[in-house]
C-alpha positions as CSV (number, residue, x, y, z in Angstrom):
1,M,35.9,52.3,-14.6
2,T,34.6,49.2,-16.1
3,W,37.8,47.4,-15.2
4,V,37.5,48.4,-11.6
5,I,33.9,47.1,-11.3
6,L,34.9,43.8,-13.1
7,A,37.9,43.4,-10.8
8,S,35.8,44.1,-7.7
9,C,33.2,41.5,-8.8
10,L,35.9,38.9,-9.4
11,A,37.5,39.6,-6.1
12,L,34.2,39.4,-4.2
13,G,33.4,36.1,-6.0
14,A,36.7,34.7,-5.1
15,C,36.1,35.5,-1.4
16,A,32.6,34.1,-1.3
17,P,32.2,30.9,0.7
18,A,32.0,27.7,-1.3
19,A,28.4,26.5,-1.9
20,K,27.4,23.6,0.3
21,S,26.7,20.3,-1.4
22,N,23.7,18.4,-0.2
23,P,23.7,14.6,-0.3
24,P,21.5,13.1,-3.0
25,V,17.9,12.3,-1.9
26,E,16.5,8.9,-2.6
27,P,13.1,9.2,-4.4
28,V,10.1,7.9,-2.5
29,Q,8.4,5.1,-4.3
30,G,4.6,5.1,-4.1
31,K,2.2,6.1,-1.4
32,R,3.3,5.8,2.3
33,E,1.4,3.1,4.0
34,A,0.5,2.4,7.6
35,P,3.1,0.3,9.4
36,V,0.8,-2.7,9.8
37,T,1.3,-6.3,8.6
38,V,-1.9,-8.0,7.5
39,R,-2.2,-11.8,7.3
40,T,-5.0,-14.3,6.8
41,E,-5.5,-18.0,7.7
42,W,-8.3,-19.6,5.6
43,G,-11.0,-21.9,6.9
44,E,-13.9,-23.4,5.0
45,R,-16.2,-20.4,5.4
46,S,-14.2,-18.1,7.6
47,A,-10.8,-16.4,7.6
48,R,-8.8,-15.4,10.6
49,V,-7.3,-11.9,10.0
50,T,-4.2,-11.1,12.0
51,L,-2.8,-7.6,12.2
52,R,0.6,-6.8,13.6
53,F,1.3,-3.1,14.4
54,N,4.9,-2.1,13.7
55,A,4.5,1.4,15.3
56,P,2.1,2.8,17.9
57,A,-1.3,3.6,16.5
58,S,-4.4,5.4,17.8
59,D,-7.9,6.0,16.4
60,V,-7.6,2.8,14.4
61,R,-10.5,1.5,12.3
62,V,-10.4,-1.9,10.7
63,S,-12.9,-2.9,8.1
64,V,-13.5,-5.8,5.7
65,R,-15.4,-6.2,2.5
66,G,-15.8,-8.6,-0.4
67,V,-15.0,-8.0,-4.0
68,D,-15.8,-10.0,-7.2
69,G,-18.8,-11.7,-5.6
70,L,-17.4,-12.5,-2.1
71,S,-19.8,-11.5,0.6
72,V,-18.8,-10.9,4.2
73,G,-21.0,-12.0,7.1
74,G,-21.5,-9.8,10.1
75,E,-20.5,-6.2,10.5
76,P,-17.9,-4.8,8.0
77,T,-16.3,-2.7,10.7
78,L,-14.2,-4.9,13.0
79,V,-12.9,-2.2,15.3
80,E,-13.3,1.5,15.6
81,G,-11.2,4.1,17.6
82,A,-8.8,1.5,19.0
83,R,-5.2,2.1,20.2
84,F,-2.3,-0.4,19.7
85,D,1.3,-0.3,20.9
86,T,4.3,-1.3,18.8
87,G,4.4,-5.0,18.4
88,A,0.7,-5.5,19.3
89,T,-1.3,-8.0,17.4
90,A,-5.1,-8.2,16.9
91,H,-7.0,-11.2,15.5
92,F,-10.5,-11.1,13.9
93,D,-12.6,-14.0,12.6
94,V,-14.5,-13.1,9.4
95,A,-17.2,-15.2,8.0
96,Y,-17.5,-15.1,4.2
97,T,-19.2,-16.7,1.3
98,P,-16.9,-16.8,-1.8
99,G,-18.0,-15.6,-5.2
100,E,-18.0,-17.7,-8.3
101,G,-14.4,-18.5,-9.4
102,R,-11.9,-16.1,-7.9
103,S,-13.1,-13.5,-5.5
104,H,-11.3,-11.3,-2.9
105,L,-11.5,-10.4,0.8
106,V,-10.3,-6.8,1.3
107,V,-9.0,-5.6,4.7
108,A,-8.6,-1.9,5.3
109,V,-6.7,-0.4,8.3
110,V,-6.8,3.3,8.9
111,G,-5.4,5.2,11.9
112,S,-3.0,7.7,13.3
113,F,0.5,6.4,13.3
114,Q,3.0,8.6,15.2
115,G,0.8,11.6,14.5
116,T,0.3,10.9,10.8
117,S,-3.0,9.6,9.3
118,L,-2.1,6.5,7.3
119,S,-3.8,3.5,5.8
120,R,-3.1,0.0,4.5
121,V,-5.4,-2.0,2.3
122,A,-4.7,-5.7,1.7
123,S,-6.6,-7.9,-0.7
124,F,-6.6,-11.7,-0.5
125,A,-7.8,-14.0,-3.3
126,V,-10.2,-16.9,-2.6
127,G,-10.8,-19.7,-5.2
128,S,-9.6,-20.3,-8.7
129,P,-10.4,-18.0,-11.6
130,T,-13.0,-19.1,-14.1
131,V,-12.1,-19.2,-17.8
132,E,-14.0,-15.9,-18.3
133,Q,-12.0,-14.2,-15.4
134,Q,-8.7,-15.4,-16.8
135,R,-9.7,-14.0,-20.2
136,R,-10.6,-10.6,-18.7
137,S,-7.5,-10.4,-16.5
138,G,-4.9,-10.5,-19.4
139,S,-1.6,-12.2,-19.2
140,V,1.8,-11.5,-17.5
141,I,5.0,-11.5,-19.6
142,T,8.6,-10.7,-18.7
143,D,10.6,-8.3,-20.8
144,S,14.3,-8.6,-21.7
145,E,15.3,-6.9,-18.5
146,G,13.3,-9.2,-16.3
147,E,10.5,-6.7,-15.6
148,R,7.0,-8.3,-15.3
149,I,4.5,-6.6,-17.6
150,K,0.7,-7.3,-17.5
151,V,-0.8,-7.4,-21.0
152,M,-4.5,-6.5,-20.9
153,P,-6.9,-7.8,-23.5
154,G,-7.8,-5.2,-26.1
155,G,-11.3,-4.2,-27.0
156,E,-12.8,-4.9,-30.4
157,R,-12.5,-2.0,-32.8
């Protein structure tokens, strides 16, 4: 009896269709960002922010803020609830006062891109870092495989 069951299982297994093989899936690197290119042109006390939309977008909000001492003049929200077609560009003039040493202008774009809520945040450095800022930021080295590694300063123990 055992031989009959074993033979039946082998026969059924031999008749089963071959398993389908799925192609390998490429891993996704990092968070998906809004398909927007953000650029700046710098003036003495103002920056021209240019956005280029690489896909249609709706309900778009664009805002700016300063980091590390940079202050932004005017309203931080440049546009709210706007629509843009693929290839559309938008330009905004942003008045700013830089902080001491190196400070940053941050531009955030949030909206619905082809039905998906996505965002892109870009940070642009202004000025040269002070000695103190350089000390706090650590240093960048390259390992034996060419990978850049940031070495952060250690705290006192």
